[in-house]
C-alpha positions as CSV (number, residue, x, y, z in Angstrom):
1,M,24.4,-18.2,-13.4
2,K,21.7,-17.0,-10.7
3,S,24.8,-14.7,-9.0
4,R,25.6,-12.9,-12.7
5,E,21.6,-12.2,-12.8
6,T,21.7,-10.8,-9.3
7,L,24.7,-8.7,-10.0
8,R,23.1,-7.3,-13.4
9,N,20.0,-6.5,-11.2
10,W,21.9,-4.5,-8.5
11,V,23.7,-2.5,-11.2
12,R,20.6,-1.8,-13.2
13,Q,18.9,-0.6,-9.9
14,A,21.8,1.1,-9.0
15,E,21.5,3.0,-12.5
16,V,17.7,3.8,-11.7
17,D,18.4,5.2,-8.6
18,A,21.3,7.4,-9.9
19,G,18.8,8.8,-12.7
20,T,20.7,7.1,-15.4
21,A,18.4,4.8,-16.3
22,P,14.5,4.9,-16.6
23,G,12.6,3.3,-14.0
24,V,11.2,3.0,-10.5
25,T,13.7,4.0,-8.0
26,T,14.1,2.1,-4.7
27,E,12.6,5.0,-2.7
28,E,9.9,5.4,-5.0
29,Y,9.2,1.6,-5.0
30,E,9.5,1.9,-0.8
31,E,7.0,4.8,-0.9
32,M,4.4,2.8,-3.1
33,A,4.7,-0.2,-0.7
34,R,4.0,2.2,2.1
35,L,1.2,3.9,0.6
36,R,-0.4,0.5,-0.1
37,K,-0.1,-0.5,3.2
38,E,-1.7,2.7,4.4
39,N,-4.3,2.3,1.8
40,K,-5.2,-1.2,2.9
41,R,-5.3,-0.1,6.4
42,L,-7.8,2.9,5.6
43,R,-10.0,0.5,3.8
44,E,-9.9,-2.0,6.9
45,A,-11.0,1.0,8.8
46,N,-13.6,2.3,6.3
47,E,-15.4,-1.1,6.6
48,I,-15.4,-1.0,10.5
49,L,-16.8,2.6,10.5
50,K,-19.6,1.7,8.0
51,K,-20.6,-1.3,10.0
52,A,-20.8,0.7,13.1
53,T,-22.8,3.3,11.7
54,V,-25.1,0.5,10.5
55,F,-25.5,-0.8,13.9
56,F,-25.6,2.4,15.7
57,A,-28.2,3.4,13.3
58,G,-30.3,0.7,14.1
59,E,-29.7,0.8,17.9
60,L,-31.1,4.4,17.7
61,D,-33.9,3.6,15.4
62,P,-37.2,4.1,17.8
63,R,-38.8,1.3,15.8
64,N,-36.5,-1.4,17.2
65,H,-37.3,-0.5,20.8
């Protein structure tokens, strides 16, 4: 039954969160998810900055004028 498995998972996670069982706590999982999102956003910002650098370097190059 799916409901039994769901209940078992909730109990297991509660044990992990309470520190009585090994595993990733809910708080740690949420922090990792937040950091993954931030990492993705920073990678995207880096790509934009790299492209802007190439563009502006080309604009400032006197050989292009």
